[in-house]
Each structure stands twice: as structure tokens, then as C-alpha cells.
C-alpha positions in Angstrom: -28.6 25.3 -36.0 -31.9 24.2 -34.6 -33.7 26.0 -31.7 -32.9 23.2 -29.2 -29.2 23.3 -30.3 -29.2 27.0 -29.7 -30.7 26.6 -26.2 -28.1 23.9 -25.3 -25.3 26.0 -26.5 -26.6 29.0 -24.5 -26.8 26.8 -21.3 -23.2 25.6 -21.8 -22.0 29.2 -22.4 -23.7 30.3 -19.2 -22.2 27.4 -17.2 -18.7 28.3 -18.6 -19.2 32.0 -17.7 -20.3 31.1 -14.1 -17.3 28.8 -13.8 -14.8 31.5 -14.9 -16.4 34.2 -12.7 -17.1 32.0 -9.7 -14.3 33.7 -7.7 -16.0 37.1 -8.1 -19.6 36.0 -7.8 -19.4 33.9 -4.6 -19.0 35.4 -1.2 -17.0 32.5 0.3 -14.5 29.9 -0.7 -15.8 26.4 -1.5 -14.1 24.9 1.5 -15.2 27.4 4.1 -17.5 25.9 6.7 -20.4 27.8 8.1 -20.7 25.6 11.2 -23.7 27.4 12.7 -25.9 26.4 9.7 -25.1 22.9 8.6 -27.6 21.2 6.2 -29.3 24.6 5.7 -31.9 25.1 3.0 -31.6 27.7 0.2 -31.3 31.3 1.3 -30.1 34.7 0.0 -26.6 34.0 1.4 -26.6 30.4 0.2 -28.8 30.0 -2.9 -28.5 26.2 -2.9 -28.1 25.7 0.8 -25.2 24.1 2.7 -23.9 20.6 3.1 -23.6 18.6 6.4 -20.4 20.5 7.3 -21.9 23.9 6.5 -20.1 24.4 3.1 -21.9 26.3 0.4 -23.4 24.0 -2.2 -23.3 26.5 -5.0 -19.6 27.3 -4.4 -18.7 23.7 -4.4 -20.7 23.1 -7.5 -19.1 25.9 -9.5 -15.6 25.1 -8.4 -16.1 21.4 -9.1 -17.4 22.4 -12.6 -14.0 23.9 -13.4 -12.3 20.5 -12.9 -15.0 18.7 -14.8 -15.0 21.0 -17.8 -11.3 21.0 -18.1 -10.4 17.4 -17.5 -13.4 15.3 -18.5 -13.4 16.5 -22.2 -9.6 15.9 -22.3 -10.0 12.4 -21.0 -12.9 11.8 -23.4 -10.8 13.1 -26.3 -7.9 10.9 -25.4 -10.1 7.8 -25.3 -11.8 8.7 -28.5 -8.5 9.2 -30.3 -7.3 5.8 -29.2 -10.6 4.2 -30.2 -10.6 5.9 -33.6 -7.1 4.7 -34.4 -7.6 1.1 -33.3 -11.1 0.8 -34.6 -10.6 2.3 -38.0 -7.4 0.4 -38.7 -8.9 -2.9 -37.5 -12.1 -2.3 -39.6 -10.2 -1.4 -42.8 -7.5 -4.1 -42.6 -9.8 -6.9 -41.2 -8.4 -10.4 -40.9 -6.1 -11.3 -38.1 -5.5 -7.7 -37.0 -9.2 -7.1 -36.5 -9.6 -10.3 -34.5 -6.7 -9.3 -32.2 -8.1 -5.8 -31.6 -11.6 -7.1 -30.8 -10.2 -9.9 -28.6 -8.1 -7.3 -26.7 -11.2 -5.1 -26.4 -13.2 -7.9 -24.9 -10.4 -8.7 -22.4 -10.1 -5.1 -21.5 -13.8 -4.8 -20.8 -13.7 -7.9 -18.5 -10.8 -6.6 -16.4 -11.7 -4.6 -13.2 -9.9 -1.3 -14.0 -11.3 0.3 -10.9 -8.9 -1.7 -8.9 -6.0 -0.5 -11.1 -7.1 3.1 -10.3 -7.0 2.3 -6.6 -3.6 0.7 -6.9 -2.2 3.7 -8.8 -3.6 6.0 -6.1 -2.2 3.9 -3.3 1.2 3.9 -5.0 1.4 7.6 -5.3 3.2 9.5 -2.5 0.8 10.8 0.1 2.0 14.4 -0.3 0.9 14.6 -3.9 -1.5 17.6 -4.2 -5.1 16.8 -4.7 -5.2 18.5 -8.1 -2.4 16.3 -9.4 -4.2 13.2 -8.1 -7.3 14.2 -10.0 -5.4 14.8 -13.2 -3.8 11.4 -12.9 -7.2 9.8 -12.3 -8.7 11.5 -15.4 -5.6 10.5 -17.4 -6.1 6.9 -16.4 -9.8 7.1 -17.4 -8.8 8.5 -20.8 -6.3 5.7 -21.3 -8.8 3.0 -20.2 -12.0 4.3 -21.6 -11.6 3.4 -25.3 -13.1 -0.1 -25.3 -16.8 0.8 -25.9 -16.1 3.0 -28.9 -13.7 0.6 -30.6 -16.4 -1.8 -31.7 -18.6 1.0 -33.1 -15.8 2.6 -35.1 -14.6 -0.8 -36.2 -18.1 -1.7 -37.5 -18.3 1.6 -39.3 -14.9 1.1 -40.9 -15.8 -2.4 -41.9 -19.0 -1.1 -43.5 -17.1 1.4 -45.5 -14.6 -1.3 -46.6 -17.4 -3.5 -47.9 -19.6 -0.8 -49.4 -20.5 -0.4 -53.1 -19.2 3.2 -52.7 -15.7 2.0 -52.0 -15.9 -0.5 -54.9 -16.7 2.3 -57.3 -14.0 4.5 -55.9 -11.5 1.6 -56.4 -12.8 1.2 -60.0 -12.2 4.9 -60.7 -8.8 4.7 -59.1 -7.7 1.7 -61.1 -9.3 2.9 -64.4 -6.6 3.3 -67.0 -6.7 6.4 -69.3 -7.0 4.5 -72.6 -10.3 2.8 -71.6 -11.6 6.0 -70.2 -10.8 7.9 -73.4 -12.4 5.1 -75.6 -15.5 5.1 -73.4 -15.8 8.9 -73.7 -15.2 9.0 -77.5 -17.7 6.3 -78.4 -20.7 7.8 -80.3 -22.6 4.6 -80.8 -25.0 3.3 -78.1 -23.8 -0.3 -78.4 -20.2 0.7 -78.0 -20.8 2.3 -74.5 -22.1 -1.0 -73.1 -19.3 -2.9 -74.7 -16.8 -0.4 -73.2 -18.3 -0.8 -69.7 -18.2 -4.6 -69.9 -14.6 -4.4 -71.1 -13.7 -2.1 -68.3 -15.3 -4.3 -65.7 -13.6 -7.4 -67.1 -10.2 -5.7 -67.0 -10.7 -4.3 -63.5 -11.7 -7.6 -62.1 -8.2 -8.9 -61.7 -7.0 -5.6 -60.2 -10.0 -5.4 -57.8 -9.6 -9.0 -56.7 -6.0 -8.3 -55.7 -6.9 -5.0 -54.0 -9.8 -6.5 -51.9 -7.8 -9.6 -51.0 -5.3 -7.3 -49.4 -8.1 -6.2 -47.1 -9.3 -9.7 -46.4 -12.2 -9.7 -48.9 -12.8 -12.6 -51.2 -14.8 -12.0 -54.4 -16.9 -14.6 -56.2 -15.2 -16.3 -59.1 -17.7 -14.8 -61.5 -16.7 -11.1 -62.3 -19.5 -8.5 -61.9 -21.2 -7.8 -65.2 -23.6 -5.1 -64.3 -24.2 -2.5 -61.6 -26.8 -4.8 -60.1 -24.2 -7.4 -59.5 -22.1 -4.9 -57.5 -24.5 -5.3 -54.5 -24.5 -9.0 -54.6 -22.0 -9.4 -51.8 -23.8 -6.9 -49.6 -27.1 -8.8 -50.1 -25.4 -12.1 -49.3 -23.9 -10.6 -46.2 -27.2 -9.2 -45.1 -28.8 -12.6 -45.4 -26.1 -14.2 -43.3 -26.3 -11.4 -40.8 -30.1 -11.9 -40.6 -29.6 -15.5 -39.9 -27.0 -14.7 -37.2 -29.4 -12.2 -35.7 -32.1 -14.8 -35.4 -29.7 -17.2 -33.7 -28.5 -14.5 -31.4 -32.0 -13.6 -30.3 -32.8 -17.2 -29.6 -29.6 -17.5 -27.5 -30.5 -14.3 -25.5 -34.0 -15.7 -24.8 -32.6 -19.0 -23.6 -30.1 -17.2 -21.4 -32.8 -15.0 -19.9 -34.9 -18.0 -19.1 -31.9 -19.7 -17.3 -31.2 -16.5 -15.3 -34.8 -16.0 -14.3 -35.3 -19.6 -13.4 -32.1 -20.0 -11.4 -33.0 -17.7 -8.4 -36.5 -19.2 -8.4 -35.2 -22.7 -7.9 -32.5 -21.5 -5.5 -35.1 -19.6 -3.4 -37.4 -22.6 -3.4 -34.6 -24.8 -2.1 -33.6 -22.2 0.6 -37.2 -21.9 1.7 -37.1 -25.4 3.1 -34.0 -24.7 5.2 -34.8 -24.5 8.9 -32.6 -21.6 10.2 -32.0 -19.5 7.1 -29.0 -17.3 6.4 -28.2 -14.1 8.3 -26.7 -11.5 6.0 -24.7 -8.4 6.9 -21.5 -6.6 5.9 -17.8 -6.4 6.8 -16.3 -3.0 6.2 -13.0 -4.3 5.2 -11.1 -7.3 4.0 -10.2 -9.8 6.8 -6.4 -9.7 7.2 -6.2 -13.1 8.9 -8.3 -16.1 10.0 -5.9 -16.9 12.8 -7.7 -15.8 16.0 -4.4 -15.1 17.8 -3.3 -12.5 15.2 -6.5 -10.4 15.0 -5.9 -6.7 15.1 -8.8 -5.2 12.9 -12.6 -5.2 12.9 -13.2 -7.6 10.0 -11.1 -10.4 11.5 -12.5 -9.7 14.9 -16.0 -10.2 13.7 -15.0 -13.6 12.2 -13.2 -14.6 15.4 -16.2 -13.8 17.5 -18.6 -15.8 15.3 -16.3 -18.8 14.9 -14.0 -19.0 17.9 -14.8 -21.0 21.0 -13.6 -19.5 24.2 -13.1 -20.8 27.7 -15.0 -17.9 29.3 -17.5 -15.6 27.6 -18.3 -12.1 28.6 -22.0 -11.4 28.3 -22.1 -8.1 26.3 -25.4 -7.1 27.9 -25.0 -8.0 31.6 -21.1 -7.6 31.4 -20.9 -10.8 33.6 -18.6 -13.7 32.9 -20.3 -16.9 31.8 -18.9 -20.5 31.3 -17.8 -21.4 27.8 -15.7 -24.3 27.0 -14.8 -24.4 30.6 -17.5 -25.5 33.0 -15.7 -23.8 35.9 -12.5 -22.0 36.7 -10.5 -20.8 39.8 -7.8 -18.1 40.0 -5.1 -18.6 42.6 -4.8 -16.3 45.6 -1.7 -14.6 44.2 -3.3 -14.0 40.8 -0.6 -15.9 38.9 -2.4 -19.0 37.9 -5.9 -20.1 36.8 -7.3 -23.7 36.7 -10.0 -24.7 34.2 -12.3 -27.6 34.4 -13.3 -28.3 30.7 -16.4 -29.7 29.2 -16.1 -33.2 27.9 -17.2 -34.8 24.7 -16.8 -31.7 22.6 -15.4 -31.7 19.0 -14.0 -29.1 16.7 -15.9 -28.2 13.5 -13.9 -30.8 11.6 -14.7 -33.6 14.1 -11.3 -33.4 16.0 -11.9 -34.1 19.8 -11.4 -31.2 22.2 -9.1 -31.8 25.2 -6.8 -30.0 27.5 -3.9 -30.4 25.0 -5.7 -27.9 22.8 -5.8 -25.3 25.5 -2.1 -25.9 26.3 -1.2 -25.6 22.6 -3.2 -22.4 22.2 -1.6 -20.7 25.3 1.9 -21.6 24.2 1.3 -20.2 20.7 -0.4 -17.1 22.2 2.6 -16.3 24.4 5.2 -17.1 21.8 7.2 -13.8 21.3 7.9 -14.6 17.7 4.1 -14.7 16.9 3.6 -11.1 18.0 0.0 -11.8 19.0 -1.9 -8.6 19.9 -4.1 -10.7 22.1 -1.1 -12.1 23.9 0.1 -8.7 24.9 -2.8 -8.5 27.4 -1.3 -11.3 29.4 2.3 -9.9 29.6 2.3 -8.7 33.2 6.0 -9.6 33.8 9.2 -11.1 32.5 9.4 -14.9 32.2 7.6 -17.8 30.5 4.1 -19.0 30.8 3.8 -22.6 32.2 0.9 -24.8 31.2 0.1 -28.2 32.8 -2.6 -30.7 31.8 -3.3 -33.0 34.8 -6.1 -34.7 32.8 -7.9 -34.5 29.5 -10.5 -32.1 31.1 -8.2 -30.1 33.3 -5.6 -27.5 32.6 -3.6 -25.1 34.7 -2.0 -21.9 33.3 0.6 -20.2 35.4 2.1 -16.7 34.6 5.4 -15.3 35.8 3.6 -12.5 37.6 0.1 -11.8 38.9 -2.4 -10.8 36.1 -5.3 -8.7 37.3 -8.7 -9.5 36.0 -7.2 -12.7 34.5 -10.4 -14.5 33.8 -11.9 -11.7 31.8 -9.0 -11.8 29.3 -9.9 -15.3 28.1 -13.0 -13.9 26.4 -10.6 -12.9 23.6 -8.7 -16.2 23.3 -10.2 -18.6 20.7 -9.0 -22.1 21.3 -7.0 -23.8 18.4 -6.8 -27.5 17.7 -3.4 -29.1 18.5 -4.0 -32.0 16.1 -6.4 -30.9 13.3 -4.8 -30.7 9.8 -7.0 -27.7 9.2 -5.1 -25.7 11.8 -6.9 -22.4 12.7 -9.8 -23.3 10.3 -10.9 -26.0 12.8 -13.0 -24.0 15.4 -15.2 -24.6 18.4 -17.6 -21.7 17.9 -21.1 -21.8 16.5 -20.0 -21.2 12.9 -17.0 -22.1 10.7 -15.5 -20.5 7.6 -16.9 -22.5 4.7 -15.9 -20.2 1.8 -13.9 -17.0 1.3 -14.0 -15.0 -1.9 -11.4 -12.2 -1.6 -12.9 -8.8 -2.2 -16.4 -10.2 -2.2 -17.7 -12.2 0.8 -17.1 -14.7 3.6 -19.6 -17.5 4.1 -19.9 -19.1 7.5 -21.9 -22.3 8.0 -23.4 -23.7 11.2 -21.1 -26.1 13.0 -23.0 -29.3 13.8 -20.4 -30.0 16.6 -21.3 -26.9 18.5 -22.0 -27.8 22.1 -24.7 -25.2 23.2 -28.4 -26.1 23.4 -31.4 -23.9 24.2 -33.8 -24.4 27.2 -35.8 -27.0 25.3 -32.7 -29.0 24.4 -32.5 -28.0 20.8 -29.0 -27.5 19.3 -27.7 -24.0 18.7 -27.3 -21.9 16.7 -30.6 -21.6 15.0 -29.2 -20.1 11.9 -27.9 -22.3 9.1 -25.3 -19.8 7.8 -24.1 -16.2 7.9 -23.0 -14.4 4.7 -20.6 -11.5 5.3 -20.3 -9.3 2.3 -17.2 -7.1 2.1 -18.6 -3.6 1.6 -16.5 -0.6 2.4 -18.9 2.0 1.2 -21.4 2.8 4.0 -23.8 4.5 1.7 -24.2 1.2 -0.2 -24.5 -0.7 3.0 -27.3 1.5 4.2 -29.1 1.3 0.8 -28.9 -2.5 0.9 -30.3 -2.6 4.4 -33.2 -0.4 3.4 -33.9 -2.7 0.5 -33.9 -5.7 2.7 -30.8 -7.3 1.2 -28.9 -7.4 4.6 -30.3 -7.9 8.0 -28.3 -5.6 10.3 -25.6 -2.9 10.5 -23.5 -3.5 13.6 -22.1 0.1 13.8 -24.3 2.9 12.5 -23.1 6.4 11.7 -25.0 9.3 13.3 -26.2 10.6 9.9 -27.6 7.2 9.0 -29.1 6.7 12.4 -31.1 9.9 12.2 -32.3 9.0 8.7 -33.4 5.5 9.8 -35.0 6.8 13.0 -37.2 9.2 11.0 -38.2 6.6 8.4 -38.3 3.3 10.5 -37.9 4.0 14.2 -38.1 0.3 15.1 -34.9 -0.6 13.4 -32.5 2.1 14.7 -31.0 1.4 18.2 -28.9 3.8 20.3 -27.5 2.1 23.4 -26.0 5.3 24.7 -22.4 6.5 25.1 -20.1 3.7 24.0 -16.6 2.7 24.7 -15.3 3.3 21.2 -13.3 6.4 20.4 -12.0 8.2 17.3 -8.5 9.7 17.4 -5.6 10.9 15.2 -1.9 10.2 15.7 1.4 11.2 14.2 3.9 8.7 12.9 7.0 8.7 15.1 8.7 5.6 13.7 12.4 6.5 13.2 12.7 4.7 9.9 9.5 6.2 8.4 10.1 7.3 4.8 9.5 11.1 5.0 11.4 14.2 5.8 13.4 14.5 9.1 11.9 17.9 9.7 8.4 16.4 10.0 9.7 13.7 12.3 11.0 16.4 14.6 7.5 18.1 14.7 5.8 14.8 15.4 8.2 14.0 18.3 7.6 17.4 19.9 5.1 17.2 22.8 4.4 20.9 22.4 3.5 20.4 18.7 1.1 17.5 19.5 -0.6 19.4 22.3 -1.0 22.5 20.2 -2.6 20.5 17.4 -5.0 19.0 20.0 -5.9 22.4 21.4 -6.6 23.8 17.9 -9.3 21.1 17.2 -12.9 22.0 18.0 -14.2 18.7 19.4 -17.6 20.1 20.3 -18.2 20.9 16.6 -17.1 17.4 15.6 -19.6 16.0 18.1 -22.4 18.3 17.1 -22.0 18.5 13.3 -20.4 15.2 12.2 -22.2 13.0 14.7 -25.4 15.0 15.1 -25.0 15.1 18.8 -24.6 11.3 19.1 -21.1 11.6 20.4 -19.2 13.4 23.2 -15.7 15.1 23.2 -13.1 12.6 24.2 -10.9 13.0 27.2 -8.5 10.1 26.6 -8.4 6.3 26.3 -11.3 5.7 28.6 -14.9 6.7 27.9 -16.9 8.4 30.6 -19.3 5.4 30.2 -16.8 3.4 32.2 -17.7 5.0 35.5 -15.2 3.2 37.6 -12.1 3.3 35.4 -12.6 6.8 34.0 -10.2 9.5 35.4 -12.7 12.2 36.3 -9.9 14.6 37.3 -8.8 15.1 33.8 -9.5 18.6 32.5 -12.1 19.0 29.8 -10.4 19.3 26.3 -10.4 23.0 25.4 -10.6 24.5 21.9 -8.2 27.5 22.0 -6.3 28.5 18.8 -4.6 31.4 20.5 -3.2 29.2 23.2 -2.1 26.7 20.5 -0.1 29.4 18.7 1.6 30.4 22.0 2.6 26.9 22.6 3.9 26.5 19.0 5.9 29.7 19.4 7.6 28.3 22.5 8.6 25.3 20.4 10.3 27.4 17.8 7.4 27.8 15.2 6.3 31.1 13.9 3.7 32.6 11.5 4.5 34.2 8.2 1.3 35.7 7.1 -1.2 32.9 7.3 1.4 30.1 7.1 3.1 28.4 10.0 6.8 27.6 9.6 9.3 25.8 11.8 12.7 27.2 13.0 14.3 26.1 9.7 11.6 27.9 7.6 9.8 24.7 6.5 6.1 25.1 6.0 4.1 23.1 8.5 2.0 20.7 6.3 1.1 17.1 6.7 -1.2 14.4 5.3 -3.8 12.5 7.2 -4.8 9.1 5.9 -8.1 7.3 6.8 -10.1 4.5 5.4 -12.2 5.2 2.3 -16.0 4.8 2.5 -16.2 6.2 6.1 -18.0 9.5 5.7 -17.8 10.5 9.3 -14.0 10.2 9.3 -13.7 12.1 6.1 -15.9 14.8 7.5 -13.8 15.0 10.7 -10.6 15.5 8.7 -12.4 18.2 6.6 -13.3 20.0 9.8 -9.8 19.6 11.2 -8.4 21.1 8.0 -10.3 24.3 8.7 -9.5 24.3 12.4 -5.8 24.0 11.8 -5.8 26.5 9.0 -6.5 29.1 11.8 -3.0 28.5 13.1 -1.4 28.3 9.7 -1.2 24.5 9.4 -2.1 22.9 6.1 -3.7 19.5 6.3 -4.2 17.1 3.3 -6.6 14.2 3.3 -5.9 10.8 1.5 -8.4 8.0 1.8 -7.2 4.5 1.2 -8.9 1.1 1.1 -8.6 -0.7 4.4 -6.0 -3.3 3.4 -3.7 -0.6 2.0 -4.1 1.5 5.1 -3.3 -1.4 7.4 -0.2 -2.1 5.3 1.0 1.4 5.8 0.5 1.7 9.5 1.7 -1.7 10.4 4.4 -2.7 7.9 5.8 0.0 5.6 5.1 3.0 7.9 4.7 5.2 4.8 2.3 7.8 6.2 2.5 11.0 8.3 -0.7 11.0 10.3 -3.7 8.7 10.6 -7.3 9.0 11.8 -8.9 5.8 13.0 -11.0 4.5 15.9 -10.4 2.0 18.7 -13.0 -0.7 19.4 -13.0 -1.5 23.1 -14.6 -4.9 23.9 -14.0 -4.7 27.7 -13.9 -2.1 30.4 -10.9 -3.6 32.1 -7.6 -1.7 31.6 -5.9 -5.0 30.6 -7.9 -5.0 27.4 -5.6 -2.1 26.3 -2.3 -3.7 27.2 -1.7 -4.3 23.4 -1.9 -0.5 22.9 0.1 1.1 25.7 3.1 -1.3 26.1 5.9 0.1 24.0 6.6 -3.4 22.6 3.1 -3.9 21.5 1.8 -4.3 17.9 -0.9 -1.7 18.4 1.4 1.0 20.0 0.6 2.7 16.7 2.7 5.9 16.8 5.9 3.8 17.3 5.1 0.1 17.6 7.2 -3.0 18.5 10.0 -1.1 20.3 12.8 -3.2 21.7 13.0 -0.7 24.6 11.0 2.4 25.3 12.0 5.4 23.1 11.0 8.0 25.7 10.9 8.2 29.5 7.1 8.7 29.5 6.7 5.5 27.5 8.9 3.6 29.9 6.6 5.0 32.7 3.6 3.7 30.8 5.1 0.3 30.6 5.8 0.2 34.3 2.3 1.4 35.2 0.5 -1.0 32.9 2.4 -4.0 34.2 1.9 -2.8 37.8 -1.8 -2.5 37.5 -1.9 -5.8 35.7 0.0 -7.6 38.4 -2.1 -6.7 41.5 -5.5 -7.9 42.6 -6.2 -4.6 44.5 -8.8 -2.6 42.6 -7.8 0.5 44.4 -4.1 0.1 43.4 -5.1 -0.7 39.8 -7.4 2.4 39.7 -4.5 4.6 40.9 -2.1 3.2 38.3 -4.7 3.5 35.5 -5.5 7.0 36.4 -1.9 7.9 36.2 -1.7 6.3 32.7 -4.6 8.4 31.6 -2.9 11.5 33.0 0.3 10.8 31.1 -1.6 10.2 27.8 -3.4 13.5 28.3 -0.1 15.3 28.9 1.8 13.7 26.0 -1.0 13.3 23.4 0.5 10.3 21.5 -3.1 9.8 20.4 -5.2 13.0 20.0 -8.6 11.7 21.1 -11.5 13.4 19.4 -14.8 11.9 20.3 -16.5 9.0 22.0 -19.3 7.8 19.8 -22.7 6.4 20.9 -23.2 2.7 20.4 -25.7 2.8 17.5 -26.8 -0.1 15.3 -29.7 -1.1 13.0 -31.5 -4.5 13.1 -34.2 -5.6 10.7 -37.6 -6.6 12.1 -36.9 -10.0 10.4 -34.2 -10.7 13.0 -35.7 -12.2 16.2 -33.9 -12.2 19.5 -31.6 -9.3 18.9 -30.7 -7.2 21.9 -28.2 -4.4 21.0 -25.6 -3.6 23.7 -23.0 -1.0 24.4 -20.2 -3.5 24.1 -19.1 -4.7 20.7 -20.4 -6.5 18.8 -23.5 -4.5 19.4 -26.1 -6.2 17.2 -25.1 -9.9 17.1 -23.3 -10.6 20.4 -26.0 -13.3 21.0 -25.7 -14.8 17.5 -26.4 -18.4 18.8 -30.1 -17.5 19.6 -30.8 -15.2 16.7 -33.6 -16.4 14.4 -35.1 -15.1 11.1 -38.8 -14.4 10.7 -41.2 -16.2 8.4 -39.7 -14.4 5.4 -35.9 -14.6 5.8 -35.4 -12.2 2.9 -37.3 -9.5 4.7 -35.1 -6.6 5.7 -35.9 -3.2 7.0 -38.6 -2.8 4.3 -39.5 -4.5 1.1 
């Protein structure tokens, strides 16, 4: 053993010893949070410092090493065994079997096995312990990691098969005793050579049959000397040399094509007038139908492509004419009359008339469509009537008064009644030109868009917008810093602080926003989990106790770096008029939470909370993967609730899988997500608080209210929506906030600041509090002289 090998072995032994003795050497558990010293540097108490949540780096490193040293070698051994069997057998047998194995290897390398891992994890029950999930993940890696080694082992086996060494071994194996005896007995020099030649001649037939079985064909002339034994190898080397030359020429040509392609493409794009804005969606769009939008990715596309009758200016919060030149609401608040612009066309050239508005409103209010946007207009029982006195005039009448009616039309993108492209024909500044699932959405400038700037030039200025689907926010930030994307619409606090230090001009904080983060429990009666848990989640005392046991101040201070405030309820304090200031400040009180749980029949056994039937109180929270702040919030909630004996598990899912669970299968126990508010008016939340609404997340689409307080919410929401008196609406909305605070269907955690990042290359951006923060005025955005310029080169 060399000196370096001894050093490496010593280091491995030391790591193994530290791993085994970690429990005795470390003062704290790897999950314990020292919240008074987050992001601390090395010290005597924490030799490697702490992470953003205050967890000891050394403890997490040593505990993580246990998993790596146990499972990683096992996965590597499994993949090596599979590769050894397939590669060696393919190399020795050759022929059709080798071709099949190598073709299967190439196919396996081309398949995206990462998605298979995600699918397997998504199919696992949510209550699977984290250790079991990790074991399954490593097992999958072992079963799928053999491809790279197969080719090496196959080549080595083929070399052994074709070697002179194997030829001589075969000769010895097939040597019959008589010839061997005669060769050994010969005492004359000439007879030795004659014996060897006779041996080679006799073995020729046997060797030919042996090697043909392995796919090898010998020359017709039998070998007559030891020099001839290497003839096949030398011939093969010559052929291989020729193939190597051709392969090198092919590689050079391919490199030339690859290098020339972006040059020609960039030269072509340089002559384009408006350029291409580039930023990311944080999830897959679920629909391109603007009437069915219920998540952020689809909302972004709706905003960029949809034409609306009235547009809410995100900066001034004033209503501005859109497709309608003017509008008038009736005195009783039940109807609205629009005077439409004339001469407009959809992106596919179809003319725009009042028939399109009538078609859109009828589709929007169709109860079978279950449109989340339509819920905002449901102020009373009955049908919506739409009349079109002329091609440029339309009257919409509702069965009951709708408060703030005109503001609601900011969310209604008009569909074409006659276009064969259906919802893909749009009246907005851009249209969907191409969609690659899992990759990107390309929007192109609509030449039929009606807006012009002050000089009469057609808008938008941009030629296209490319929306990359990127769920990982670390990668999104990295691409922004490299200049690959131009903006980040919603910036996490950690990234905001980092950008503010490095490039203060690109980071924007518009102040306390309307958006909130919250957690809720699944109360759907048909949800596929234990009835005992359903009973917990339906208990008001249980939900209130969980709320009281969460330290919101720590969430705001640590996870969001002070760029957030503890949340009171569904209305942010930034909404000065609609916020119910009489609500008490959320208190963190573990002792009070335990007293409340005790009243509801729960009790502590040691450090474990159990219900009246003796079941341990444990549940799993799901959230979307790639969102570090939400993952950190759940980690902090885990420690907070452990103080009252509740065990919380975290499962992160890709956004489509998460949406599938919370809207269709209801296969989850609790979920942590956020709500994006695009308007201050209470009617913008009708699709959340009506018990029949799609976004009534804890128990959606109820045929009738499941509880008395939900029935009261229905009454109050419809009452405030059916009066034009701001004072009456304010009183009703205050009572709604009071009920939500008392019942805690959503446990509100924080209200985040409206933070975004915009590259200096983007001209005309004016980040706002309302969403979309960074591109609300997309029609007038321009790119600088170098459209590829991002935050920095």
C-alpha cells in the first residue's frame, strides 16, 4: 500500500468513526434549530456554523454521512453487479446478443429516468417515513445506474474474447494427450517443429468451431506460426484506426455545426426590432383556457395573452379602458353596459364584436364549467342575461346586484365565438405560438393588437416572450445572474438580500404585498386517509391549537429575513380600507395550545400527543418542490409543533402532482401554499370563500355548506357583493374575517413583501405591489441595445 493510499484509508476510517460516534460527540440533534443564531459562522459551540434556520452544519453533515455511507455503496454495488453480468455476457457471446444489450443501453441512457424517480415518489403514500423514501430512491438509482459501466465491461470482455491469450488457452484446452506426449518425447530438433505444425493443423478445425460459437470468423488459412496468431488482432487494429479517423472527422464537423448555429441564429435575431423577453414560470401551465385559470403559471399566460374589457392599472390601482371604450353600471348594481372598440381582430384575424363578449359571459357563468373566475360574479341565484343591441354594444345583467362589478372584468379574457382556434385566439398583446411540455412556452407578438404608443407606433414593442418552465428557484436565480433571463416576478427574501448586496439596481421591494402564505387541513369527507385524522382536522379546537403553536414572528424574521409580517387573516394590512384592524394579533403560545387540545380530548404521553382513542397525532404537509422558503417554513413548523407532541412530516411534490392531489384526488392531509391576490376588493376572493367554489380548498365544491359557519360565510360574501354601500360591504367583510380567524380553515402564516428582480436591460419596468409585479406593463417594455444582457455578463 502506497503512502497516498494509507492517507486515504485513514481519512475514510476517521469519517466512519465520526459517523458512528456522532450521537455522543454532538451537543444537539441535527434537526434542532438555534433560531437566535441563524447563518452563524464557526464557533466553539458550532464548529462549522449554522444554516439559515439555525441548524448545526456539523451535526447535519455527520448524520447525512450515515445515509450516504450506508446506501450509496449499496446502490453502486447493485448497479455494478448488473453491469458486470450484462457487459461480460454480451462481450463474450457477441453477435446478436451484444447488439441487443448495447442498443438497450443506448435507449436507457436516452430516457429521462429523473422523471421516473419523481413519478415513483409521487405514487408513494404520503405517510411513508423519510428514511424509507430515501432507501427507495437509492434502490432506484442502483437499478438504473448500470448503463455507463456496461460499455466498459463489454469492451473488456470482447478484448479478452479476441486476445491471443484466449487463443492459446483454447489450444491447451483442446490439445489431445497423444500429440502432447509425442511432442514431449521427441528428441530431435526437427521433430519438435513438425509436432507443433501438426498440432496447429489438427486444432484448426476445433478452434474454428469454438470461435464461431462466439461470433468470430477465422481466415481460411490456418495459423502456421506464433506470429500468425496475432494477425487477426493487427487487422482489427487497422480497421479500428480507420474508424477512429472517421470518428474524429465526424466530431470536428459536428462541433463546427454546433458552434456556427448559434452565431447564425444570433445574427438573425440581432436584426429583429423588439427582441425577446425571457423569464421563468415556476410550474407547468394547467390550462390555456382563461376561464379555468386557478394557478400562477396559467395566470401569467392569461395576463400576457388575454384581452379584457377593463384593465386595472397595477401601479395607480385605477380602472382603464380596454376592449371597451366606456362602460356604465346601473343604479341598482345589477347590470353593466359596454361600448366596444370597433375594427379590432383576434390574433388569428377573426373580427371582434359584441357576440364574443356574450359568448364569453355565457361560458363564464355556465355552472358545468366550474370557472373560478365566474365565482366572483355569483352574487345571487338565477341566470345571467346578455343582450347585444349592436356589434359594438353589449349589456350584461345579473340576478342580483354585484358590488365593484366593473373591477371584476379585469380577470375576464374575452374568447372568440367564431374562431376555430377557440381559446388560442386572443385579443391580448401576445399569443401562444408554441408549447413544449416540461420545457417552455413561446409567446409571439400579435400584429392585430389594438394599442399604440403616444407617437402612434403599434404595441407591444417586444417581438416575443419565452417562458421557461423552471421550478427550482436556485437555478432561476443563477440564470438571472448570468443574464440568461431578464426578470424574476416574485423574489424570495434570501435571494433579494443576496442580489441587493451584489447588484442593488436590479432588486426591488415594493413593500408589504397582498399575497399570503398559509397551511390548511384536508376536510374532504371522501379523502383517502384514516377517519381519526379527519376528526382532528374537522375540530375547530385542533386547528386553533395548531395555529397558536406556530411562531409566526420567527417565520417572518428567519425564513423571510424580515421581508414579511405575521398574517392576521385573508386580508393584508396593506389593504388599509378592507383590513379588519380589530382582529387580535396572532399569538405564539404552546401552553395555551396544549390546554385547548386537552379540552378537545387530546393528551400527552411523554413527548407524544395522542387523541382520545390513543392514536398518535401525526400528519404530513405537502408543498411544491423547489420553493425553499416554503420548505423552510415547514421545517420550522415541525420544531414548533414538536413542543406540543405533534409530529409533522414534509413531502415536496412537483406542482402538477400537487395540484392533482388538492383539486382532484384529495390524497393529502395538509398543504402549505400561498394565495396571490390581484385586487383589493373582497369580490376577488369569492372563488375562495363560497362553499361551492373550486378554491374553497379545505372542502371544495360543496353542494350545500357542510358547517353552519360556512353557510354564514356564503351569506356574508353574497351580501357584501350585492350592495353598493361601501359601509355595508365593509361591515360584512369584517365579519367574514372574524369568522375565518375564529375557525382557522386556513392557518395564515405571513404576508410577504412584493419583491422582484429586473435586469438593467429591460427598459420601462415599474415594479408594483399588485401582481404581476415586474411585467404588469408588458406592452411598453423594451430591451436595451444588447437584448442578451441580464443582471450581469
